DRENBA-286054 format. One line per 4 residues: number of its first residue (from 1); their letters; for each residue x, y, z of N, C-alpha, C, O, CB. Coordinates in Angstrom, 2 decimals, decimal comma. Glycine has a CB too. Layout:
residues N
NUM> a> X/Y/Z/X/Y/Z/X/Y/Z/X/Y/Z/X/Y/Z  ...
***
This chain:
residues 89
1> xxxx> 117,66/89,11/112,93/116,43/88,77/112,63/115,32/89,72/112,02/115,22/90,84/112,53/116,05/88,31/113,70  114,57/89,41/111,09/113,55/89,83/110,30/112,87/91,02/111,15/113,00/91,23/112,35/112,58/88,61/109,94  112,17/91,69/110,26/110,85/92,50/111,48/109,53/90,89/111,23/109,74/89,71/110,97/109,78/94,97/110,44  108,76/91,37/111,39/107,32/90,79/112,14/106,53/91,38/110,73/105,47/90,75/110,79/106,72/91,67/114,09
5> xxxx> 106,45/92,16/109,57/105,75/92,64/109,32/106,73/92,89/107,84/107,86/93,36/107,69/105,19/93,54/110,34  105,48/92,18/106,65/105,92/92,21/104,74/104,66/92,83/105,17/103,78/92,97/106,02/106,16/90,61/103,25  105,30/93,20/103,57/104,31/94,31/103,17/103,94/94,06/101,24/104,89/94,48/100,58/105,26/96,11/103,61  103,05/93,61/100,55/102,87/93,14/99,49/102,51/94,37/98,39/101,50/95,03/98,66/101,91/92,09/99,70
9> xxxx> 103,20/94,70/97,27/103,20/95,55/96,39/102,82/95,36/95,51/102,51/94,24/95,12/103,93/95,95/96,18  102,75/96,03/95,10/101,33/95,70/92,96/101,56/96,64/92,31/101,39/97,66/92,98/99,10/95,82/92,82  101,82/96,80/91,48/101,86/97,51/90,76/100,79/98,18/89,75/100,44/97,33/88,92/102,61/97,07/90,44  100,16/99,43/89,56/99,60/99,77/89,54/99,93/99,25/87,59/101,02/99,13/87,04/99,50/100,87/90,49
13> xxxx> 98,31/99,03/86,89/97,74/99,21/85,31/97,90/100,71/85,46/98,97/100,97/84,91/95,93/98,59/84,85  97,66/101,21/85,68/96,41/102,95/84,83/97,78/103,94/85,39/97,70/105,10/84,98/93,91/103,67/86,14  98,84/103,67/86,16/99,59/104,82/86,79/101,71/104,21/86,19/102,66/104,74/85,63/99,04/104,77/89,16  101,46/103,21/86,66/102,93/102,84/86,78/103,24/103,35/87,68/104,30/103,98/87,69/103,84/103,09/85,86
17> xxxx> 102,33/103,28/88,94/103,65/102,84/90,08/103,28/102,34/91,35/102,06/102,53/91,36/104,60/104,09/90,51  103,66/101,74/92,62/103,50/100,82/92,99/102,49/101,37/94,10/102,44/102,57/94,38/104,66/100,11/93,19  101,67/100,37/94,72/100,30/100,59/95,65/100,17/99,56/96,06/99,92/98,59/95,35/98,99/101,01/95,13  100,37/99,49/98,06/100,40/99,11/98,66/99,21/98,05/98,89/98,21/98,69/99,20/100,73/99,89/99,16
21> xxxx> 98,87/96,33/98,84/98,10/95,81/98,17/96,89/95,76/99,84/95,71/95,91/100,14/98,83/94,33/97,24  98,63/95,36/100,67/98,58/94,68/102,75/99,53/94,70/103,19/100,50/95,46/103,11/98,24/93,13/103,33  99,23/93,52/103,87/100,57/93,44/105,18/100,51/91,45/105,85/99,66/90,71/106,35/99,87/95,04/107,12  101,29/91,39/105,64/101,94/90,30/107,28/101,98/90,09/107,93/103,10/90,05/108,43/102,51/90,01/107,92
25> xxxx> 101,05/89,77/108,60/101,92/89,85/110,40/101,85/88,72/110,83/101,00/87,84/110,98/101,24/90,80/111,76  103,44/88,99/111,10/103,61/87,60/112,84/103,09/88,01/113,45/103,53/89,10/113,82/104,90/87,18/113,88  101,68/87,52/114,14/101,86/88,76/115,76/101,49/86,61/116,55/100,92/85,64/116,05/99,56/91,05/116,22  102,07/86,78/117,65/102,42/85,48/119,06/102,68/84,24/118,42/102,33/83,07/118,53/100,98/85,06/120,25
29> xxxx> 103,43/84,92/117,74/103,30/82,68/116,35/102,79/82,64/115,30/103,29/82,02/114,36/102,16/81,11/116,78  101,57/83,35/115,24/100,52/83,66/114,45/100,30/84,94/113,26/99,96/86,11/113,44/99,66/83,77/115,39  100,66/84,13/111,83/99,67/85,23/110,38/98,80/85,74/110,38/97,69/85,21/110,35/99,15/84,84/109,28  99,07/87,06/110,42/97,69/87,37/109,56/97,70/88,43/108,52/98,63/89,20/108,29/96,56/87,83/110,48
33> xxxx> 96,42/88,34/107,85/96,47/89,30/107,25/96,05/90,24/106,78/94,86/90,11/106,53/96,66/89,18/106,90  96,46/91,16/106,51/95,52/92,70/106,41/95,38/93,00/105,00/96,13/92,43/104,20/96,31/94,18/107,15  94,25/94,06/104,47/93,76/93,77/103,58/93,81/93,59/101,93/93,42/94,21/100,94/93,28/94,19/103,91  94,51/92,37/102,22/94,36/91,53/100,62/93,36/90,85/100,97/92,75/90,59/102,01/95,63/90,44/99,95
37> xxxx> 93,26/90,48/99,26/92,17/90,11/98,66/91,97/88,45/99,61/92,73/87,70/100,24/92,45/90,13/96,79  90,16/88,49/99,17/90,30/86,97/100,45/90,59/85,22/99,13/90,99/84,05/99,07/87,76/86,73/101,77  90,13/86,07/98,59/91,10/84,87/97,05/92,55/84,96/97,40/93,11/83,95/97,83/91,01/85,64/94,91  93,37/86,34/97,21/94,48/86,18/97,76/95,13/85,27/98,53/95,91/84,43/98,06/94,53/86,86/98,18
41> xxxx> 94,74/85,42/100,32/94,92/84,65/101,92/94,16/83,29/101,31/94,63/82,30/101,87/93,89/85,60/103,65  93,04/82,89/100,26/92,65/81,22/100,55/94,12/80,89/100,05/94,84/80,41/100,93/91,10/80,32/99,48  94,84/81,11/98,42/95,42/80,62/97,94/96,47/80,63/98,54/97,27/79,88/97,97/95,34/80,83/97,04  97,09/81,34/99,82/98,07/80,91/100,41/97,56/80,19/100,74/98,05/79,15/100,30/98,74/81,42/101,09
45> xxxx> 96,63/79,97/101,44/95,83/79,17/102,85/96,45/77,62/102,07/97,47/77,04/102,44/93,40/79,41/103,06  95,78/77,29/101,23/95,80/76,81/99,51/96,77/75,58/99,68/97,07/74,55/100,29/96,56/78,19/98,18  97,15/76,88/98,23/98,25/76,45/97,87/100,12/76,12/98,77/101,07/75,36/98,58/98,16/77,36/96,94  99,79/77,08/99,63/101,44/77,96/100,06/102,13/78,23/99,23/101,66/78,01/98,11/102,49/77,35/100,85
49> xxxx> 103,58/78,83/99,26/104,34/78,77/98,70/105,74/78,52/98,65/106,29/78,39/99,74/104,10/79,31/98,46  106,48/78,41/97,54/108,39/77,85/98,03/108,81/78,35/98,57/108,78/77,94/99,73/109,56/77,73/97,34  109,48/79,49/98,35/110,28/80,81/99,07/111,77/80,44/98,79/112,39/79,94/97,86/109,99/81,02/100,93  111,95/80,76/99,60/114,10/80,04/99,21/113,82/78,95/99,47/113,58/78,61/98,31/115,83/80,49/100,32
53> xxxx> 113,61/77,90/100,15/113,98/76,83/99,47/113,39/75,92/99,03/113,11/74,82/99,52/114,60/76,40/99,88  113,12/76,51/97,72/112,07/76,02/97,23/112,14/73,99/97,37/111,13/73,29/97,28/112,03/76,77/95,62  113,37/73,53/97,55/114,06/71,93/97,28/113,04/71,23/98,17/112,41/70,20/97,91/115,95/71,60/97,87  112,98/72,09/99,45/111,91/71,50/100,91/110,30/71,42/101,11/109,59/71,03/102,04/112,17/72,45/102,13
57> xxxx> 110,07/71,90/99,98/108,36/71,69/99,93/107,95/73,23/100,26/108,34/74,31/100,72/107,62/70,38/101,31  106,88/72,54/99,70/105,75/74,27/100,24/105,79/74,55/101,52/106,14/73,66/102,30/103,87/74,26/100,09  105,35/76,20/102,13/105,48/76,69/103,35/104,00/77,06/103,53/103,93/78,10/102,87/106,56/77,84/103,50  103,02/76,87/103,93/101,96/77,73/104,40/101,47/79,01/105,39/102,52/78,58/105,84/101,49/77,05/104,66
61> xxxx> 101,23/79,52/105,75/100,55/80,21/106,85/100,53/79,62/108,02/100,96/80,36/108,91/99,31/80,47/106,59  100,15/78,47/108,41/100,11/78,17/109,00/101,65/77,61/110,14/101,58/77,53/111,37/99,27/77,74/108,43  102,74/77,35/109,42/104,18/77,32/109,42/104,32/78,60/109,96/104,93/79,00/108,96/104,92/77,05/108,05  104,29/79,77/110,80/104,25/81,33/111,25/105,53/81,89/111,01/105,28/82,67/110,09/103,91/81,57/112,81
65> xxxx> 106,61/81,97/111,23/108,11/82,94/111,19/108,41/82,22/109,56/108,83/82,96/108,67/109,74/82,46/112,86  108,14/80,62/109,25/109,21/79,87/108,36/108,30/80,69/107,14/109,10/81,08/106,29/109,35/77,77/108,40  106,60/81,15/106,71/106,24/81,59/105,50/106,80/83,14/105,98/107,68/83,56/105,23/104,51/81,30/105,01  106,48/83,93/106,95/106,94/84,90/106,78/108,56/85,41/105,99/108,83/86,21/105,09/106,71/85,13/107,89
69> xxxx> 109,21/84,70/106,64/110,32/85,32/106,15/110,02/84,47/104,46/110,00/85,34/103,60/111,96/84,97/107,23  109,86/83,47/104,04/109,26/83,39/102,93/108,80/84,14/101,67/109,61/84,10/100,74/108,62/83,08/103,27  107,77/84,75/101,48/108,00/85,48/101,36/108,08/86,71/99,62/107,61/86,91/98,50/108,73/84,99/102,10  108,95/87,11/100,51/109,68/88,01/99,72/110,63/87,16/98,48/111,15/87,91/97,65/110,62/88,88/100,81
73> xxxx> 110,89/85,63/98,29/111,55/85,05/98,26/110,52/84,61/97,12/110,87/84,83/95,96/112,09/84,50/99,38  109,08/83,90/97,39/108,07/83,62/96,46/107,41/85,09/95,17/107,20/85,00/93,96/106,84/83,05/97,60  107,29/86,03/95,91/107,35/87,70/95,21/107,61/88,50/95,63/107,43/89,28/96,57/106,51/88,34/94,81  108,63/88,06/93,98/109,98/89,49/94,09/109,78/89,95/92,48/110,66/90,17/91,66/112,22/88,81/94,50
77> xxxx> 108,32/90,01/92,32/108,39/90,55/90,91/109,09/92,06/90,55/109,65/92,72/91,42/106,93/90,61/90,46  109,01/92,41/89,43/108,04/93,87/88,69/106,45/94,36/89,51/106,09/95,36/90,13/107,43/93,27/86,74  106,03/93,54/89,28/104,40/93,74/88,94/103,42/93,47/90,41/102,45/94,16/90,70/103,90/92,41/87,57  103,99/92,14/91,32/104,02/91,85/93,06/104,92/91,67/93,17/105,52/90,93/92,39/103,40/90,87/93,83
81> xxxx> 105,56/92,32/94,30/106,65/91,88/95,35/106,81/92,12/97,09/106,88/93,31/97,40/107,79/92,49/94,81  106,86/91,23/98,11/106,78/91,48/99,35/108,05/91,80/99,24/108,89/91,56/98,37/106,29/90,55/100,31  108,08/92,70/100,81/109,08/93,35/101,49/108,96/93,24/102,65/107,92/92,97/103,25/109,24/94,49/101,27  109,96/93,42/103,08/109,38/93,09/105,32/109,78/94,83/105,48/110,71/95,46/104,98/111,15/91,39/107,02
85> xxxx> 108,68/95,29/106,37/108,12/96,21/106,01/109,85/97,38/106,80/109,74/98,57/106,51/106,21/96,22/106,69  110,69/97,14/107,34/111,05/97,69/107,60/112,93/98,23/106,77/113,90/98,86/107,19/110,59/97,24/108,68  112,54/97,50/105,40/113,39/97,25/104,15/112,07/98,13/103,16/111,97/97,62/102,04/113,81/95,17/103,72  111,27/99,08/103,34/110,76/99,46/102,49/111,16/100,85/101,39/110,53/101,78/101,89/109,81/99,45/103,09
89> x> 111,40/101,02/100,99/112,37/101,91/100,40/111,34/103,86/100,60/111,89/104,89/100,19/112,71/101,11/98,33
***
């Protein structure tokens, strides 16, 4: 089973290094956001993400574990990526 914390990393334009933007935690079955912009979080609540099973529709923060597990499949580019904290190099 995957961990309970996903880190959101962003490539900085000025230095080209990865910067930790924030974390998404699963606490008692509920999603908690830490350090992420209000706009980013609002978009996740409003639009959801497709994640690893795009044919099954969107998942939202209210979906708890399902949402957390889908984050690395939604955000996997060189510029913005989500990884489980226990998998961070």
